[in-house]
All heavy atoms as an XYZ file, in Angstrom:
845
protein
N      68.289     31.329     63.171
C      67.262     30.319     63.263
C      66.660     30.074     61.896
O      66.600     30.963     61.056
C      66.163     30.785     64.215
C      66.561     30.769     65.641
S      66.535     29.054     66.073
C      66.539     29.098     67.780
N      66.189     28.905     61.693
C      65.568     28.579     60.404
C      64.109     28.999     60.398
O      63.444     29.059     61.428
C      65.681     27.085     60.127
O      64.935     26.378     61.093
N      63.637     29.287     59.206
C      62.255     29.705     59.023
C      61.391     28.465     58.831
O      61.610     27.677     57.929
C      62.168     30.624     57.791
C      60.761     31.148     57.579
O      60.001     31.204     58.577
O      60.441     31.501     56.442
N      60.399     28.296     59.695
C      59.530     27.126     59.633
C      58.163     27.483     59.065
O      57.162     26.874     59.402
C      59.353     26.516     61.024
C      60.574     25.820     61.507
N      61.635     26.490     62.069
C      60.923     24.516     61.493
C      62.572     25.638     62.395
N      62.171     24.429     62.052
N      58.120     28.455     58.190
C      56.825     28.832     57.639
C      56.335     27.769     56.675
O      57.099     27.045     56.064
C      56.927     30.182     56.916
O      57.714     30.042     55.755
N      55.026     27.693     56.545
C      54.433     26.672     55.665
C      54.469     27.109     54.209
O      54.051     26.354     53.346
C      52.990     26.401     56.094
O      52.216     27.574     55.957
N      54.970     28.297     53.929
C      55.029     28.764     52.556
C      56.182     28.140     51.787
O      56.187     28.126     50.574
C      55.148     30.290     52.524
C      53.927     30.990     53.092
C      54.119     32.491     53.132
O      55.050     32.990     52.469
O      53.357     33.162     53.834
N      57.162     27.601     52.492
C      58.323     27.022     51.823
C      57.940     25.785     51.031
O      58.369     25.604     49.901
C      59.397     26.687     52.847
N      57.116     24.905     51.601
C      56.651     23.707     50.919
C      55.134     23.685     50.986
O      54.557     23.699     52.061
C      57.215     22.442     51.562
C      58.699     22.312     51.395
N      59.267     21.963     50.194
C      59.716     22.489     52.261
C      60.574     21.929     50.330
N      60.875     22.251     51.578
N      54.520     23.635     49.842
C      53.071     23.660     49.783
C      52.515     22.276     50.099
O      52.839     21.303     49.433
C      52.620     24.101     48.394
O      51.231     23.990     48.281
N      51.702     22.203     51.123
C      51.006     20.969     51.436
C      49.652     21.021     50.753
O      49.129     22.071     50.439
C      50.850     20.802     52.944
C      52.153     20.658     53.647
N      52.916     19.521     53.556
C      52.840     21.507     54.442
C      54.006     19.669     54.272
N      53.997     20.866     54.813
N      49.068     19.868     50.540
C      47.806     19.793     49.825
C      46.656     20.366     50.622
O      46.671     20.410     51.850
N      45.645     20.784     49.896
C      44.433     21.281     50.532
C      43.515     20.101     50.829
O      43.763     18.969     50.409
C      43.742     22.272     49.613
O      43.323     21.611     48.431
N      42.447     20.377     51.539
C      41.472     19.333     51.834
C      40.872     18.813     50.536
O      40.673     17.610     50.363
C      40.374     19.871     52.782
C      39.270     18.850     52.971
C      40.980     20.269     54.114
N      40.618     19.712     49.600
C      40.066     19.307     48.308
C      41.022     18.359     47.586
O      40.597     17.346     47.012
C      39.793     20.543     47.441
C      39.240     20.200     46.086
C      39.080     21.438     45.218
C      38.631     21.033     43.826
N      38.613     22.165     42.916
N      42.308     18.655     47.610
C      43.302     17.808     46.963
C      43.323     16.414     47.579
O      43.373     15.411     46.866
C      44.684     18.458     47.075
O      45.692     17.583     46.640
N      43.276     16.356     48.910
C      43.271     15.062     49.584
C      41.994     14.286     49.294
O      42.023     13.071     49.113
C      43.449     15.226     51.090
C      44.869     15.534     51.486
C      45.207     16.744     52.084
C      45.879     14.604     51.273
C      46.510     17.022     52.444
C      47.191     14.871     51.631
C      47.487     16.084     52.212
O      48.781     16.350     52.570
N      40.859     14.979     49.232
C      39.606     14.294     48.923
C      39.597     13.759     47.498
O      39.128     12.643     47.253
C      38.419     15.235     49.150
C      38.033     15.461     50.606
C      36.919     16.495     50.712
C      37.618     14.163     51.258
N      40.113     14.535     46.555
C      40.192     14.057     45.165
C      41.089     12.834     45.094
O      40.744     11.826     44.454
C      40.703     15.183     44.237
C      41.050     14.644     42.864
C      39.668     16.290     44.122
N      42.227     12.875     45.754
C      43.123     11.722     45.777
C      42.484     10.515     46.433
O      42.623      9.384     45.953
N      41.753     10.737     47.513
C      41.087      9.635     48.196
C      40.008      9.010     47.311
O      39.903      7.786     47.222
C      40.474     10.130     49.508
C      39.689      9.080     50.229
C      40.327      8.032     50.867
C      38.305      9.127     50.258
C      39.610      7.053     51.530
C      37.576      8.151     50.912
C      38.223      7.115     51.550
N      39.222      9.845     46.656
C      38.158      9.337     45.776
C      38.761      8.531     44.629
O      38.285      7.443     44.297
C      37.269     10.487     45.281
C      36.442     11.031     46.453
C      36.366     10.041     44.141
C      35.721     12.331     46.167
N      39.819      9.053     44.008
C      40.483      8.301     42.937
C      41.037      6.978     43.453
O      40.959      5.939     42.776
C      41.603      9.114     42.302
C      41.135     10.008     41.205
C      41.107     11.368     41.227
C      40.615      9.613     39.934
N      40.600     11.840     40.052
C      40.299     10.787     39.226
C      40.382      8.387     39.328
C      39.769     10.753     37.953
C      39.848      8.358     38.050
C      39.551      9.528     37.376
N      41.601      6.986     44.650
C      42.152      5.756     45.223
C      41.058      4.724     45.469
O      41.246      3.535     45.199
C      42.878      6.054     46.536
O      43.982      6.876     46.300
N      39.909      5.170     45.977
C      38.798      4.250     46.215
C      38.292      3.672     44.901
O      38.044      2.464     44.781
C      37.667      4.958     46.993
C      36.405      4.124     47.012
C      38.115      5.272     48.411
N      38.159      4.514     43.880
C      37.697      4.041     42.571
C      38.693      3.051     41.980
O      38.310      1.984     41.482
C      37.467      5.235     41.618
C      36.267      6.058     42.078
C      37.270      4.759     40.185
C      36.112      7.382     41.357
N      39.982      3.395     42.039
C      41.010      2.540     41.448
C      41.224      1.261     42.245
O      41.824      0.310     41.735
C      42.326      3.313     41.319
C      42.293      4.454     40.307
C      43.553      5.295     40.421
C      42.125      3.927     38.893
N      40.756      1.205     43.474
C      40.796     -0.031     44.249
C      39.510     -0.829     44.040
O      39.537     -2.059     43.963
C      40.974      0.275     45.751
O      42.191      1.004     45.921
C      41.021     -0.994     46.576
N      38.397     -0.130     43.938
C      37.099     -0.789     43.813
C      36.915     -1.538     42.502
O      36.299     -2.614     42.483
N      37.425     -1.002     41.414
C      37.250     -1.650     40.108
C      37.914     -3.023     40.077
O      37.254     -4.014     39.730
C      37.746     -0.737     38.975
C      36.841      0.492     38.858
C      37.789     -1.486     37.649
C      37.363      1.557     37.926
N      39.189     -3.159     40.436
C      39.781     -4.506     40.447
C      39.116     -5.432     41.467
O      38.946     -6.621     41.217
C      41.243     -4.279     40.808
C      41.509     -2.866     40.507
C      40.226     -2.147     40.699
N      38.730     -4.885     42.610
C      38.057     -5.702     43.618
C      36.764     -6.267     43.053
O      36.472     -7.459     43.208
C      37.789     -4.868     44.874
C      37.152     -5.647     45.977
C      37.917     -6.486     46.765
C      35.799     -5.543     46.234
C      37.339     -7.211     47.791
C      35.210     -6.268     47.251
C      35.980     -7.107     48.032
N      35.980     -5.434     42.390
C      34.740     -5.884     41.779
C      35.010     -6.934     40.706
O      34.291     -7.938     40.624
C      33.992     -4.691     41.167
C      32.829     -5.095     40.337
C      31.596     -5.465     40.775
C      32.801     -5.194     38.916
N      30.800     -5.780     39.706
C      31.517     -5.628     38.550
C      33.738     -4.954     37.918
C      31.151     -5.829     37.231
C      33.368     -5.155     36.610
C      32.092     -5.578     36.269
N      36.044     -6.704     39.890
C      36.365     -7.659     38.826
C      36.729     -9.033     39.390
O      36.341    -10.061     38.826
C      37.512     -7.135     37.960
C      37.136     -5.963     37.095
S      38.516     -5.350     36.133
C      38.666     -6.646     34.919
N      37.463     -9.055     40.486
C      37.876    -10.328     41.072
C      36.701    -11.001     41.784
O      36.486    -12.211     41.637
C      39.059    -10.116     42.043
C      39.344    -11.364     42.856
C      40.293     -9.689     41.267
N      35.950    -10.235     42.535
C      34.879    -10.835     43.325
C      33.720    -11.351     42.470
O      33.107    -12.367     42.808
C      34.358     -9.838     44.361
C      35.369     -9.517     45.436
S      36.012    -10.947     46.319
C      34.568    -11.479     47.189
N      33.402    -10.661     41.381
C      32.275    -11.091     40.546
C      32.688    -12.055     39.450
O      31.815    -12.655     38.827
C      31.578     -9.881     39.901
O      32.500     -9.210     39.049
C      31.014     -8.948     40.959
N      33.981    -12.179     39.209
C      34.501    -13.014     38.126
C      33.808    -12.678     36.809
O      33.455    -13.554     36.025
C      34.355    -14.497     38.458
C      35.149    -14.919     39.671
C      34.974    -16.382     40.022
O      34.177    -17.074     39.358
O      35.644    -16.828     40.967
N      33.622    -11.373     36.559
C      32.919    -10.905     35.370
C      33.758    -11.073     34.106
O      33.197    -11.120     33.006
C      32.532     -9.442     35.542
N      35.056    -11.172     34.236
C      35.951    -11.278     33.090
C      36.851    -12.501     33.256
O      36.983    -13.052     34.333
C      36.816    -10.018     32.958
C      36.009     -8.766     32.781
C      35.695     -7.969     33.869
C      35.562     -8.384     31.529
C      34.954     -6.819     33.707
C      34.820     -7.237     31.360
C      34.509     -6.453     32.453
N      37.497    -12.904     32.169
C      38.473    -13.986     32.238
C      39.680    -13.535     33.055
O      39.850    -12.348     33.357
C      38.932    -14.387     30.833
C      37.814    -15.045     30.033
O      36.904    -15.622     30.666
O      37.869    -14.982     28.789
N      40.547    -14.488     33.380
C      41.708    -14.168     34.211
C      42.683    -13.223     33.523
O      43.236    -12.328     34.158
C      42.434    -15.451     34.615
C      41.693    -16.248     35.646
C      42.504    -17.438     36.112
C      41.746    -18.204     37.167
N      42.517    -19.333     37.677
N      42.908    -13.385     32.230
C      43.865    -12.537     31.513
C      43.516    -11.057     31.582
O      44.337    -10.235     32.032
N      42.308    -10.667     31.127
C      41.940     -9.249     31.218
C      41.887     -8.737     32.659
O      42.204     -7.572     32.912
C      40.551     -9.199     30.583
C      40.478    -10.388     29.701
C      41.324    -11.438     30.359
N      41.527     -9.605     33.587
C      41.486     -9.185     34.987
C      42.885     -8.861     35.491
O      43.101     -7.828     36.131
C      40.853    -10.282     35.863
O      39.530    -10.542     35.384
C      40.772     -9.855     37.305
N      43.863     -9.729     35.199
C      45.242     -9.466     35.617
C      45.773     -8.184     34.988
O      46.417     -7.369     35.661
C      46.153    -10.627     35.248
C      45.914    -11.891     36.028
C      46.173    -13.133     35.469
C      45.453    -11.861     37.332
C      45.955    -14.301     36.178
C      45.237    -13.019     38.046
C      45.487    -14.239     37.468
O      45.282    -15.382     38.170
N      45.532     -8.004     33.703
C      46.014     -6.803     33.005
C      45.392     -5.553     33.608
O      46.082     -4.550     33.854
C      45.718     -6.906     31.495
C      46.585     -8.005     30.878
C      45.968     -5.570     30.801
C      46.214     -8.355     29.448
N      44.089     -5.602     33.879
C      43.410     -4.447     34.469
C      43.948     -4.147     35.859
O      44.155     -2.978     36.209
C      41.894     -4.706     34.535
O      41.412     -4.997     33.226
C      41.159     -3.501     35.079
N      44.187     -5.178     36.654
C      44.715     -4.965     38.005
C      46.083     -4.288     37.946
O      46.344     -3.316     38.672
C      44.793     -6.295     38.775
C      43.389     -6.783     39.110
C      45.626     -6.146     40.044
C      43.350     -8.180     39.688
N      46.950     -4.754     37.066
C      48.291     -4.176     36.955
C      48.216     -2.729     36.459
O      48.870     -1.829     37.014
C      49.186     -5.038     36.045
C      50.483     -4.327     35.721
C      49.469     -6.379     36.693
N      47.416     -2.481     35.434
C      47.307     -1.119     34.892
C      46.721     -0.148     35.915
O      47.229      0.971     36.081
C      46.472     -1.120     33.615
C      47.118     -1.787     32.400
C      46.150     -1.787     31.217
C      48.409     -1.090     32.022
N      45.677     -0.560     36.605
C      45.084      0.330     37.604
C      46.002      0.506     38.813
O      45.984      1.557     39.454
C      43.709     -0.184     38.023
C      42.630     -0.071     36.938
C      41.307     -0.643     37.438
C      42.447      1.355     36.480
N      46.821     -0.484     39.127
C      47.801     -0.326     40.206
C      48.842      0.723     39.837
O      49.236      1.550     40.668
C      48.466     -1.665     40.512
N      49.278      0.713     38.578
C      50.243      1.715     38.113
C      49.625      3.103     38.157
O      50.250      4.065     38.618
C      50.758      1.353     36.713
C      51.606      0.085     36.777
C      51.555      2.506     36.108
C      51.944     -0.509     35.430
N      48.378      3.217     37.708
C      47.687      4.512     37.761
C      47.553      4.963     39.213
O      47.741      6.149     39.526
C      46.301      4.424     37.077
C      45.489      5.678     37.318
C      46.459      4.173     35.584
N      47.237      4.019     40.112
C      47.075      4.383     41.516
C      48.395      4.855     42.130
O      48.409      5.750     42.975
C      46.504      3.222     42.303
C      46.061      3.631     43.686
C      45.182      2.607     44.337
O      45.276      1.433     44.057
N      44.329      3.059     45.235
N      49.505      4.296     41.700
C      50.806      4.773     42.174
C      50.976      6.249     41.822
O      51.387      7.058     42.659
C      51.949      3.917     41.584
C      51.958      2.539     42.222
C      53.295      4.599     41.788
C      52.888      1.556     41.555
N      50.643      6.609     40.591
C      50.773      8.008     40.191
C      49.789      8.912     40.922
O      50.101     10.060     41.237
C      50.628      8.150     38.673
C      51.831      7.655     37.930
C      51.782      6.477     37.195
C      53.024      8.344     37.973
C      52.891      6.004     36.527
C      54.148      7.889     37.316
C      54.080      6.710     36.586
N      48.594      8.420     41.222
C      47.628      9.199     42.003
C      48.199      9.468     43.390
O      48.132     10.604     43.888
C      46.270      8.461     42.088
C      45.378      9.079     43.158
C      45.570      8.489     40.745
N      48.783      8.456     44.007
C      49.368      8.651     45.336
C      50.547      9.616     45.279
O      50.709     10.441     46.185
C      49.807      7.310     45.921
C      48.668      6.496     46.441
N      48.440      6.300     47.772
C      47.681      5.839     45.795
C      47.368      5.557     47.937
N      46.887      5.254     46.740
N      51.369      9.501     44.249
C      52.505     10.413     44.131
C      52.048     11.852     43.972
O      52.641     12.769     44.535
C      53.383     10.007     42.951
C      54.142      8.695     43.089
C      54.897      8.395     41.799
C      55.086      8.738     44.263
N      51.006     12.073     43.205
C      50.544     13.439     42.940
C      49.759     14.025     44.112
O      50.039     15.125     44.564
C      49.694     13.480     41.682
C      49.130     14.862     41.386
C      48.392     14.913     40.087
C      47.735     16.218     39.777
N      48.356     17.406     40.203
N      48.772     13.290     44.610
C      47.858     13.866     45.590
C      48.315     13.718     47.034
O      47.927     14.522     47.879
C      46.461     13.260     45.433
C      45.784     13.701     44.162
C      45.660     12.844     43.081
C      45.298     14.992     44.032
C      45.055     13.249     41.909
C      44.696     15.411     42.870
C      44.578     14.537     41.818
O      43.984     14.955     40.656
N      49.093     12.691     47.356
C      49.487     12.480     48.752
C      50.954     12.816     49.009
O      51.291     13.342     50.060
C      49.181     11.051     49.184
C      47.717     10.711     49.070
C      47.305      9.659     48.293
C      46.763     11.462     49.723
C      45.956      9.348     48.172
C      45.420     11.170     49.611
C      45.016     10.106     48.838
N      51.834     12.523     48.070
C      53.245     12.865     48.232
C      53.601     14.198     47.585
O      54.713     14.685     47.743
C      54.129     11.751     47.658
C      54.035     10.412     48.380
C      54.909      9.379     47.691
C      54.434     10.554     49.831
N      52.669     14.759     46.824
C      52.805     16.082     46.204
C      54.029     16.187     45.300
O      54.716     17.203     45.275
C      52.852     17.181     47.259
C      51.752     17.080     48.265
N      50.424     17.220     47.915
C      51.761     16.822     49.584
C      49.676     17.066     48.991
N      50.464     16.820     50.019
N      54.315     15.128     44.553
C      55.403     15.186     43.586
C      54.869     15.732     42.278
O      53.809     15.339     41.807
C      56.010     13.800     43.358
C      56.755     13.199     44.537
C      57.313     11.847     44.148
C      57.871     14.096     44.996
N      55.611     16.640     41.690
C      55.222     17.184     40.394
C      56.478     17.459     39.575
O      57.593     17.351     40.057
C      54.380     18.450     40.545
C      55.095     19.553     41.330
O      56.208     19.312     41.818
O      54.531     20.639     41.453
N      56.286     17.793     38.324
C      57.419     18.030     37.437
C      57.610     19.519     37.150
O      58.209     19.883     36.156
C      57.240     17.252     36.128
C      57.387     15.770     36.317
C      56.288     14.953     36.367
C      58.643     15.214     36.471
C      56.422     13.594     36.557
C      58.799     13.858     36.663
C      57.681     13.049     36.706
N      57.129     20.374     38.028
C      57.362     21.804     37.852
C      58.815     22.111     38.212
O      59.543     21.271     38.740
C      56.414     22.606     38.749
O      56.719     22.376     40.110
N      59.249     23.303     37.921
C      60.634     23.691     38.217
C      60.932     23.560     39.709
O      62.010     23.146     40.093
C      60.886     25.131     37.764
C      61.015     25.277     36.270
C      62.209     24.508     35.705
O      63.270     24.491     36.350
O      62.054     23.904     34.640
N      59.958     23.885     40.543
C      60.178     23.854     41.976
C      60.183     22.425     42.523
O      60.879     22.121     43.475
C      59.086     24.661     42.673
C      59.367     24.988     44.099
C      58.318     25.920     44.667
O      57.201     25.976     44.172
N      58.685     26.658     45.692
N      59.438     21.522     41.889
C      59.312     20.170     42.401
C      60.234     19.151     41.770
O      60.180     17.974     42.109
N      61.085     19.582     40.840
C      61.945     18.621     40.150
C      62.929     17.927     41.072
O      63.182     16.733     40.931
C      62.706     19.305     39.010
C      61.894     19.429     37.755
C      62.760     19.897     36.611
C      61.917     19.964     35.349
N      62.688     20.436     34.223
N      63.480     18.636     42.026
C      64.457     18.029     42.935
C      63.804     16.918     43.753
O      64.386     15.837     43.907
C      65.068     19.083     43.853
C      66.148     18.581     44.806
C      67.309     17.976     44.023
C      66.631     19.696     45.689
N      62.600     17.167     44.265
C      61.894     16.132     45.016
C      61.588     14.928     44.128
O      61.716     13.781     44.555
C      60.588     16.679     45.590
C      60.824     17.714     46.667
O      61.912     17.694     47.269
O      59.919     18.529     46.901
N      61.191     15.188     42.895
C      60.865     14.103     41.966
C      62.106     13.291     41.646
O      62.061     12.052     41.651
C      60.246     14.677     40.680
O      59.099     15.457     41.035
C      59.828     13.579     39.743
N      63.209     13.954     41.379
C      64.453     13.235     41.086
C      64.917     12.428     42.299
O      65.406     11.306     42.157
C      65.547     14.186     40.638
C      65.309     14.808     39.284
C      65.769     16.077     38.999
C      64.630     14.125     38.296
C      65.566     16.648     37.756
C      64.411     14.687     37.049
C      64.884     15.947     36.787
O      64.670     16.505     35.560
N      64.773     12.971     43.494
C      65.151     12.247     44.707
C      64.293     10.997     44.873
O      64.798      9.932     45.231
C      64.984     13.143     45.937
O      65.820     14.255     45.844
N      62.998     11.119     44.595
C      62.109      9.968     44.695
C      62.474      8.901     43.671
O      62.539      7.711     43.992
C      60.652     10.393     44.512
C      59.720      9.225     44.467
C      59.342      8.594     45.635
C      59.255      8.731     43.262
C      58.495      7.493     45.599
C      58.413      7.640     43.215
C      58.033      7.013     44.391
N      62.719      9.313     42.433
C      63.069      8.361     41.377
C      64.376      7.647     41.723
O      64.489      6.428     41.572
C      63.151      9.063     40.009
C      61.756      9.502     39.568
C      63.778      8.167     38.961
C      61.749     10.401     38.351
N      65.361      8.387     42.208
C      66.633      7.780     42.607
C      66.423      6.749     43.719
O      66.948      5.641     43.656
C      67.620      8.861     43.062
C      68.910      8.314     43.576
C      69.861      7.809     42.693
C      69.180      8.288     44.934
C      71.056      7.298     43.159
C      70.363      7.780     45.410
C      71.315      7.279     44.527
N      65.635      7.102     44.720
C      65.363      6.175     45.817
C      64.649      4.931     45.322
O      64.972      3.811     45.745
C      64.516      6.859     46.894
O      65.187      7.968     47.411
N      63.676      5.104     44.438
C      62.929      3.966     43.904
C      63.844      3.039     43.104
O      63.759      1.811     43.226
C      61.774      4.455     43.035
N      64.746      3.607     42.316
C      65.666      2.791     41.524
C      66.599      2.001     42.448
O      66.837      0.805     42.221
C      66.472      3.675     40.542
C      67.646      2.923     39.948
C      65.571      4.197     39.446
N      67.112      2.625     43.475
C      67.990      1.932     44.414
C      67.249      0.793     45.108
O      67.772     -0.324     45.240
C      68.583      2.916     45.446
C      69.487      3.938     44.752
C      69.324      2.174     46.552
C      70.697      3.340     44.060
N      66.026      1.036     45.548
C      65.252     -0.006     46.225
C      64.972     -1.167     45.283
O      65.119     -2.339     45.659
C      63.948      0.584     46.805
C      64.286      1.498     47.976
C      62.982     -0.521     47.228
C      63.124      2.321     48.476
N      64.580     -0.863     44.048
C      64.319     -1.926     43.067
C      65.590     -2.722     42.800
O      65.553     -3.960     42.718
C      63.737     -1.338     41.763
C      63.752     -2.346     40.632
C      62.325     -0.827     42.004
N      66.724     -2.052     42.683
C      67.987     -2.763     42.449
C      68.336     -3.675     43.621
O      68.737     -4.828     43.419
C      69.120     -1.766     42.202
C      69.082     -1.128     40.839
S      70.328      0.162     40.588
C      71.810     -0.590     41.174
N      68.195     -3.187     44.837
C      68.530     -3.994     46.009
C      67.629     -5.220     46.081
O      68.107     -6.344     46.292
C      68.429     -3.142     47.302
C      68.445     -4.019     48.532
C      69.549     -2.120     47.349
N      66.339     -5.039     45.886
C      65.409     -6.168     45.955
C      65.673     -7.143     44.818
O      65.760     -8.361     45.032
C      63.949     -5.669     45.952
C      62.983     -6.823     45.778
C      63.653     -4.894     47.222
N      65.798     -6.647     43.588
C      66.002     -7.533     42.430
C      67.311     -8.299     42.539
O      67.347     -9.511     42.274
C      65.965     -6.715     41.139
N      68.372     -7.633     42.923
C      69.651     -8.324     43.051
C      69.652     -9.314     44.207
O      70.282    -10.374     44.122
C      70.783     -7.308     43.194
C      71.060     -6.475     41.931
C      72.077     -5.390     42.224
C      71.514     -7.351     40.783
N      68.939     -9.008     45.281
C      68.831     -9.960     46.388
C      68.100    -11.225     45.947
O      68.515    -12.340     46.276
C      68.096     -9.322     47.566
O      68.822     -8.230     48.064
N      67.002    -11.044     45.211
C      66.258    -12.202     44.701
C      67.137    -13.011     43.757
O      67.151    -14.247     43.801
C      64.953    -11.758     44.023
C      64.303    -12.901     43.257
C      63.991    -11.189     45.044
N      67.889    -12.346     42.921
C      68.772    -13.031     41.976
C      69.841    -13.840     42.717
O      70.119    -14.988     42.387
C      69.403    -12.020     41.031
C      70.336    -12.602     40.016
C      70.159    -13.744     39.287
C      71.604    -12.072     39.619
N      71.222    -13.950     38.455
C      72.140    -12.920     38.638
C      72.328    -10.951     39.991
C      73.354    -12.699     38.032
C      73.541    -10.718     39.388
C      74.047    -11.587     38.403
N      70.450    -13.242     43.733
C      71.489    -13.929     44.513
C      70.887    -15.138     45.228
O      71.493    -16.227     45.233
C      72.147    -12.949     45.497
C      73.003    -11.937     44.751
C      72.964    -13.706     46.548
C      73.484    -10.780     45.595
N      69.725    -14.986     45.814
C      69.093    -16.111     46.508
C      68.755    -17.222     45.526
O      68.966    -18.409     45.807
C      67.856    -15.618     47.288
C      68.294    -14.719     48.443
C      67.029    -16.794     47.784
C      67.162    -13.983     49.114
N      68.218    -16.863     44.376
C      67.873    -17.864     43.357
C      69.120    -18.589     42.875
O      69.126    -19.815     42.740
C      67.157    -17.194     42.186
C      66.810    -18.156     41.087
C      65.743    -19.021     41.196
C      67.576    -18.202     39.923
C      65.418    -19.915     40.185
C      67.291    -19.097     38.908
C      66.210    -19.947     39.047
O      65.909    -20.831     38.043
N      70.195    -17.851     42.601
C      71.434    -18.456     42.136
C      72.042    -19.364     43.202
O      72.541    -20.455     42.894
C      72.435    -17.383     41.710
N      71.987    -18.942     44.451
C      72.502    -19.774     45.540
C      71.696    -21.057     45.660
O      72.265    -22.143     45.865
C      72.436    -19.015     46.863
O      73.251    -17.881     46.819
N      70.391    -20.963     45.513
C      69.546    -22.147     45.579
C      69.845    -23.076     44.411
O      69.900    -24.307     44.587
C      68.066    -21.742     45.591
C      67.165    -22.940     45.759
O      67.491    -23.872     46.474
N      66.024    -22.903     45.098
N      70.061    -22.525     43.222
C      70.353    -23.353     42.058
C      71.695    -24.073     42.212
O      71.839    -25.225     41.784
C      70.369    -22.490     40.794
N      72.676    -23.428     42.825
C      73.980    -24.051     43.020
C      73.924    -25.164     44.073
O      74.728    -26.102     44.034
C      75.015    -23.005     43.448
C      75.480    -22.139     42.307
S      76.844    -21.137     42.865
C      76.247    -19.526     42.484
N      73.007    -25.074     45.006
C      72.914    -26.072     46.061
C      72.137    -27.310     45.609
O      72.223    -28.349     46.251
C      72.246    -25.461     47.298
C      73.075    -24.355     47.910
S      72.178    -23.516     49.199
C      72.661    -24.461     50.598
N      71.388    -27.199     44.554
C      70.590    -28.336     44.085
C      71.360    -29.230     43.163
O      72.239    -29.045     42.538
C      69.325    -27.849     43.375
C      68.390    -27.142     44.293
S      67.786    -28.288     45.541
C      67.251    -27.196     46.779
């Protein structure tokens, strides 16, 4: 029989989840405030939204998906990166094929 102990894969603690949640709320609230108050021009607002979205992706990967670059977590990280690359390729190539098909029909 297989061992189903929780020691094999470390799940996050309540503190870890709360830190991740707080960071997620902050990283969502700042762009929301920037858009709703129109405190900045469109250019800096777009740049800030994109940068904070990228930071939020890493917050989710660290605190909720528990991906890390330690020796023990490298396999999970590599599996995630491989999956992300495949998904991006499928979506990008699908968009390219649809665009090219539309251009040929016009």
